MMTF fields as JSON, N, C-alpha, C and O atoms, coordinates in Angstrom:
{
  "mmtfVersion": "1.0.0",
  "mmtfProducer": "UNKNOWN",
  "numBonds": 347,
  "numAtoms": 348,
  "numGroups": 87,
  "numChains": 1,
  "numModels": 1,
  "chainsPerModel": [1],
  "groupsPerChain": [87],
  "chainIdList": ["A"],
  "bondAtomList": [4, 2, 8, 6, 12, 10, 16, 14, 20, 18, 24, 22, 28, 26, 32, 30, 36, 34, 40, 38, 44, 42, 48, 46, 52, 50, 56, 54, 60, 58, 64, 62, 68, 66, 72, 70, 76, 74, 80, 78, 84, 82, 88, 86, 92, 90, 96, 94, 100, 98, 104, 102, 108, 106, 112, 110, 116, 114, 120, 118, 124, 122, 128, 126, 132, 130, 136, 134, 140, 138, 144, 142, 148, 146, 152, 150, 156, 154, 160, 158, 164, 162, 168, 166, 172, 170, 176, 174, 180, 178, 184, 182, 188, 186, 192, 190, 196, 194, 200, 198, 204, 202, 208, 206, 212, 210, 216, 214, 220, 218, 224, 222, 228, 226, 232, 230, 236, 234, 240, 238, 244, 242, 248, 246, 252, 250, 256, 254, 260, 258, 264, 262, 268, 266, 272, 270, 276, 274, 280, 278, 284, 282, 288, 286, 292, 290, 296, 294, 300, 298, 304, 302, 308, 306, 312, 310, 316, 314, 320, 318, 324, 322, 328, 326, 332, 330, 336, 334, 340, 338, 344, 342],
  "bondOrderList": [1, 1, 1, 1, 1, 1, 1, 1, 1, 1, 1, 1, 1, 1, 1, 1, 1, 1, 1, 1, 1, 1, 1, 1, 1, 1, 1, 1, 1, 1, 1, 1, 1, 1, 1, 1, 1, 1, 1, 1, 1, 1, 1, 1, 1, 1, 1, 1, 1, 1, 1, 1, 1, 1, 1, 1, 1, 1, 1, 1, 1, 1, 1, 1, 1, 1, 1, 1, 1, 1, 1, 1, 1, 1, 1, 1, 1, 1, 1, 1, 1, 1, 1, 1, 1, 1],
  "groupList": [{"groupName": "UNK", "atomNameList": ["N", "CA", "C", "O"], "elementList": ["N", "C", "C", "O"], "formalChargeList": [0, 0, 0, 0], "bondAtomList": [1, 0, 2, 1, 3, 2], "bondOrderList": [1, 1, 2], "singleLetterCode": "X", "chemCompType": "L-PEPTIDE LINKING"}],
  "groupTypeList": [0, 0, 0, 0, 0, 0, 0, 0, 0, 0, 0, 0, 0, 0, 0, 0, 0, 0, 0, 0, 0, 0, 0, 0, 0, 0, 0, 0, 0, 0, 0, 0, 0, 0, 0, 0, 0, 0, 0, 0, 0, 0, 0, 0, 0, 0, 0, 0, 0, 0, 0, 0, 0, 0, 0, 0, 0, 0, 0, 0, 0, 0, 0, 0, 0, 0, 0, 0, 0, 0, 0, 0, 0, 0, 0, 0, 0, 0, 0, 0, 0, 0, 0, 0, 0, 0, 0],
  "groupIdList": [1, 2, 3, 4, 5, 6, 7, 8, 9, 10, 11, 12, 13, 14, 15, 16, 17, 18, 19, 20, 21, 22, 23, 24, 25, 26, 27, 28, 29, 30, 31, 32, 33, 34, 35, 36, 37, 38, 39, 40, 41, 42, 43, 44, 45, 46, 47, 48, 49, 50, 51, 52, 53, 54, 55, 56, 57, 58, 59, 60, 61, 62, 63, 64, 65, 66, 67, 68, 69, 70, 71, 72, 73, 74, 75, 76, 77, 78, 79, 80, 81, 82, 83, 84, 85, 86, 87],
  "secStructList": [7, 7, 5, 6, 6, 6, 7, 7, 7, 7, 6, 6, 7, 3, 3, 3, 3, 3, 7, 6, 6, 7, 7, 7, 3, 3, 3, 3, 3, 7, 7, 6, 6, 1, 7, 7, 7, 7, 7, 7, 7, 1, 7, 7, 7, 3, 3, 3, 3, 3, 3, 3, 3, 7, 6, 6, 1, 1, 7, 3, 3, 3, 3, 3, 3, 3, 3, 7, 7, 7, 6, 6, 7, 7, 7, 7, 7, 7, 7, 7, 5, 7, 1, 7, 7, 7, 7],
  "xCoordList": [82.976, 81.4, 80.359, 80.39, 79.519, 78.503, 76.958, 76.841, 76.107, 74.588, 73.932, 72.971, 74.078, 73.251, 71.924, 71.645, 71.074, 69.9, 70.242, 70.241, 70.765, 70.841, 72.495, 72.718, 73.422, 74.643, 75.27, 75.909, 75.192, 75.454, 76.648, 76.409, 77.934, 79.132, 78.445, 77.655, 79.008, 78.964, 79.76, 80.516, 79.905, 81.053, 80.938, 80.031, 81.872, 82.056, 81.946, 81.913, 81.903, 82.134, 83.356, 84.31, 83.167, 84.599, 85.246, 84.837, 86.266, 86.786, 87.866, 88.813, 87.872, 89.049, 89.606, 88.907, 90.79, 91.817, 92.442, 93.237, 92.09, 92.635, 92.863, 92.043, 93.821, 94.655, 94.359, 94.766, 93.942, 93.452, 94.461, 94.878, 95.195, 96.054, 97.412, 98.417, 97.275, 97.808, 98.581, 97.812, 99.962, 99.658, 99.835, 100.505, 99.074, 98.405, 97.128, 96.07, 97.246, 95.857, 95.905, 96.949, 94.828, 94.634, 93.368, 92.437, 93.193, 92.016, 91.661, 92.573, 90.039, 90.222, 88.638, 87.883, 88.141, 87.066, 87.063, 87.953, 85.315, 85.858, 85.191, 84.567, 85.43, 85.609, 84.582, 83.805, 84.513, 83.268, 82.872, 81.67, 84.348, 83.997, 83.113, 82.317, 83.442, 83.041, 84.315, 84.209, 85.635, 86.476, 87.527, 87.51, 88.517, 89.197, 90.657, 90.508, 91.843, 93.007, 94.022, 94.26, 94.534, 95.54, 96.475, 96.077, 98.074, 99.312, 99.266, 98.912, 99.738, 100.346, 101.385, 101.072, 102.774, 103.557, 103.841, 104.176, 103.564, 103.679, 102.444, 101.41, 102.517, 101.126, 100.406, 100.949, 98.784, 98.074, 96.987, 96.77, 95.694, 94.318, 93.845, 94.209, 92.791, 92.485, 91.416, 90.773, 91.051, 89.544, 89.017, 89.56, 87.963, 87.752, 86.537, 85.616, 86.534, 84.789, 84.312, 84.981, 83.571, 82.834, 81.617, 80.784, 81.78, 80.46, 80.107, 80.939, 78.713, 78.288, 77.509, 76.743, 77.53, 76.455, 75.352, 75.409, 74.259, 73.223, 72.936, 73.182, 72.4, 72.334, 72.009, 72.354, 71.137, 70.539, 71.513, 71.1, 72.374, 73.601, 73.163, 73.853, 72.049, 71.38, 71.741, 71.193, 72.24, 72.758, 73.995, 74.896, 73.861, 75.021, 74.463, 73.963, 74.698, 75.018, 75.921, 76.734, 76.274, 77.459, 77.538, 76.582, 79.176, 79.403, 80.66, 81.446, 81.037, 82.819, 83.142, 82.374, 83.817, 84.657, 85.866, 86.516, 86.383, 87.644, 88.73, 88.05, 89.751, 90.842, 91.928, 92.414, 92.529, 94.07, 95.08, 95.558, 95.442, 97.088, 98.084, 98.449, 98.45, 100.041, 101.005, 100.8, 101.991, 103.127, 103.311, 103.473, 103.28, 103.585, 101.972, 101.961, 101.178, 99.522, 99.136, 99.543, 97.681, 97.081, 95.853, 95.647, 95.107, 93.844, 92.896, 93.124, 91.713, 90.594, 89.309, 88.896, 88.768, 87.848, 86.676, 86.687, 85.635, 84.274, 83.095, 82.727, 82.753, 81.514, 80.415, 80.463, 79.497, 77.909, 77.441, 77.339, 77.25, 76.412, 75.22, 74.503, 75.024, 73.426, 72.188, 72.591, 71.315, 69.849, 69.832, 69.644, 69.988, 69.68, 70.411, 71.607, 69.917, 70.239, 71.086, 70.232, 72.31, 72.542, 72.484, 73.525, 71.834, 72.127, 72.967, 73.202],
  "yCoordList": [104.474, 104.131, 104.489, 104.204, 105.185, 105.448, 105.15, 104.715, 105.189, 104.535, 105.657, 105.933, 106.589, 107.459, 107.798, 108.99, 107.146, 107.552, 107.468, 108.581, 106.302, 106.461, 106.834, 107.129, 106.783, 107.547, 106.349, 106.734, 105.198, 104.473, 103.763, 103.449, 103.62, 102.894, 101.572, 101.001, 101.111, 100.099, 98.802, 98.848, 97.636, 97.029, 96.173, 96.19, 95.586, 94.215, 94.996, 94.382, 96.217, 96.546, 96.748, 97.304, 95.976, 96.27, 97.311, 97.936, 97.754, 99.309, 99.178, 98.488, 99.742, 99.782, 101.509, 102.459, 101.495, 102.921, 102.574, 101.634, 103.49, 103.303, 105.041, 105.909, 105.263, 106.003, 106.474, 105.46, 107.301, 106.743, 107.053, 108.21, 105.752, 106.167, 105.595, 105.398, 105.341, 105.369, 104.232, 103.271, 103.824, 102.536, 102.771, 102.174, 103.695, 103.443, 102.436, 102.618, 101.387, 100.424, 100.021, 99.56, 100.106, 99.32, 98.793, 99.441, 97.32, 97.05, 96.32, 95.901, 96.266, 95.968, 95.986, 96.227, 95.554, 95.171, 95.732, 95.529, 97.064, 97.895, 96.862, 95.841, 97.297, 97.033, 97.363, 98.28, 96.793, 96.989, 98.191, 98.446, 99.706, 100.781, 101.342, 102.281, 100.585, 101.308, 101.954, 102.67, 101.382, 101.989, 101.008, 99.867, 101.453, 100.766, 101.834, 103.051, 101.297, 102.144, 101.736, 100.537, 102.466, 102.352, 103.552, 104.717, 103.076, 103.922, 104.286, 103.469, 105.84, 105.673, 107.018, 107.774, 107.236, 107.957, 109.222, 110.277, 108.805, 109.959, 110.771, 110.172, 111.987, 112.817, 112.292, 111.835, 112.309, 111.62, 112.128, 112.994, 111.691, 112.316, 110.553, 109.897, 109.924, 108.83, 108.978, 109.852, 107.693, 107.471, 106.448, 105.35, 106.838, 106.075, 105.031, 105.258, 103.852, 102.926, 102.323, 101.318, 101.972, 101.033, 100.07, 100.351, 99.003, 98.28, 97.286, 96.559, 97.439, 96.411, 95.429, 95.875, 94.23, 93.068, 92.85, 93.252, 92.138, 92.429, 91.207, 90.305, 90.762, 89.592, 88.672, 87.551, 88.846, 87.506, 87.77, 87.445, 88.158, 88.123, 88.777, 89.005, 89.249, 89.831, 91.637, 92.299, 92.094, 93.44, 94.172, 93.527, 95.131, 95.626, 97.55, 98.184, 98.074, 99.325, 100.034, 99.173, 101.035, 101.84, 103.15, 103.868, 103.509, 104.561, 104.855, 103.93, 106.338, 106.998, 108.047, 108.811, 108.466, 109.836, 110.009, 109.008, 111.085, 111.084, 111.865, 112.622, 111.88, 112.322, 112.936, 112.273, 114.014, 114.332, 114.425, 115.457, 113.427, 113.012, 114.152, 114.721, 114.251, 115.283, 114.888, 114.285, 115.21, 114.621, 115.001, 116.177, 113.878, 114.379, 114.173, 113.8, 114.354, 114.56, 113.165, 112.2, 113.514, 111.986, 112.762, 113.966, 111.569, 112.447, 111.119, 109.943, 111.753, 110.913, 111.303, 112.458, 110.255, 110.256, 109.322, 108.228, 110.435, 109.251, 109.146, 110.039, 107.785, 107.726, 107.73, 107.9, 107.597, 107.949, 106.887, 107.208, 105.692, 104.578, 104.786, 104.897, 104.84, 105.393, 104.102, 102.952, 104.183, 102.804, 102.403, 101.186, 103.026, 102.439, 101.082, 101.05, 100.031, 99.214, 98.613, 98.426, 98.434, 98.362, 97.111, 96.502, 96.51, 95.603, 95.011, 93.806],
  "zCoordList": [118.83, 117.749, 119.055, 120.252, 118.28, 118.711, 118.5, 117.355, 118.937, 118.53, 118.011, 118.729, 116.85, 116.425, 117.393, 117.27, 118.267, 118.823, 119.792, 120.319, 120.781, 122.226, 122.75, 123.924, 121.867, 121.996, 122.89, 123.869, 122.724, 123.731, 122.621, 121.455, 123.314, 122.425, 122.205, 122.956, 120.758, 119.777, 119.76, 118.79, 120.45, 120.568, 119.197, 118.364, 119.215, 117.914, 116.447, 115.381, 116.541, 114.782, 114.371, 114.915, 112.819, 111.851, 111.557, 110.579, 112.18, 111.524, 110.736, 111.113, 109.685, 108.939, 108.665, 108.311, 108.908, 108.153, 107.305, 107.294, 106.242, 105.192, 104.62, 104.917, 103.967, 103.374, 101.805, 101.238, 100.802, 99.469, 98.908, 98.865, 98.216, 97.226, 97.791, 97.108, 99.253, 100.223, 100.747, 100.761, 101.267, 101.942, 103.792, 104.636, 103.848, 105.006, 105.35, 104.747, 106.316, 106.65, 107.791, 108.25, 108.466, 109.796, 109.742, 109.265, 110.325, 110.415, 112.068, 112.78, 112.526, 113.875, 113.945, 113.003, 115.798, 116.292, 117.464, 118.291, 117.801, 118.869, 119.906, 119.613, 121.007, 122.083, 122.956, 122.692, 123.834, 125.218, 125.251, 125.177, 125.435, 124.869, 123.744, 123.758, 122.865, 121.65, 120.663, 119.668, 121.376, 120.42, 120.041, 120.503, 119.146, 118.445, 118.428, 118.317, 118.534, 118.58, 117.636, 117.491, 117.095, 116.15, 116.048, 116.015, 115.989, 115.605, 113.994, 113.145, 113.664, 112.589, 112.987, 113.907, 112.102, 112.575, 111.989, 112.526, 110.264, 109.59, 109.127, 108.83, 109.064, 108.503, 107.502, 106.496, 107.725, 106.617, 106.605, 107.453, 105.431, 105.816, 105.559, 104.582, 106.912, 106.471, 106.649, 107.231, 105.903, 105.944, 107.078, 107.202, 107.884, 108.965, 109.048, 109.833, 108.213, 108.034, 108.732, 108.491, 109.583, 110.393, 109.783, 108.922, 110.429, 109.672, 111.062, 111.605, 111.475, 112.263, 111.575, 110.721, 111.749, 110.954, 111.944, 113.106, 111.382, 112.063, 112.579, 111.779, 113.882, 114.448, 113.781, 114.154, 112.413, 111.764, 110.518, 109.405, 110.606, 109.085, 108.282, 107.288, 108.378, 107.201, 107.079, 107.96, 106.493, 106.461, 107.508, 108.044, 107.593, 108.364, 108.566, 107.637, 109.834, 110.202, 109.492, 109.156, 109.067, 108.67, 109.192, 109.487, 109.32, 109.825, 109.251, 109.048, 108.884, 108.328, 108.47, 107.885, 108.901, 108.461, 108.126, 107.824, 108.095, 107.895, 109.079, 109.772, 109.364, 110.207, 109.679, 108.763, 109.922, 109.585, 110.258, 110.729, 110.342, 111.037, 110.692, 109.664, 112.452, 112.195, 113.074, 114.127, 112.665, 113.443, 114.963, 115.289, 115.971, 117.17, 118.027, 119.2, 117.563, 118.089, 117.97, 117.323, 119.297, 119.185, 118.362, 118.213, 117.879, 117.13, 117.355, 117.069, 117.992, 118.015, 117.134, 117.031, 116.553, 115.61, 116.464, 117.028, 116.218, 116.814, 115.384, 114.621, 115.425, 114.274, 114.907, 116.125, 114.435, 115.157, 113.716, 112.532, 114.313, 113.225, 113.369, 114.363, 112.154, 111.547, 112.091, 111.913, 112.476, 112.489, 111.469, 111.458, 110.141, 108.822, 108.411, 108.701, 107.825, 108.229, 106.278, 105.411, 105.925, 104.396, 103.58, 103.826, 102.814, 102.531, 101.186, 101.086]
}
């Protein structure tokens, strides 16, 4: 997870990895390096969404992408979090 303007890692962002209409699902929070890791063994196309709540508790920043998983391969998805606040 990277900041759109500074490219700095974003920690404490909530991440949801899910498959449209499928059973694959994982949730977590990014660490100090702005990363979240999970493992799936089946090939799939997954949506990766992230949200960073604002310090005042009003609104959040968001980012998303999708990834294609292939059996036996490691896939890295990079999300660039916009500076826009969603309410």
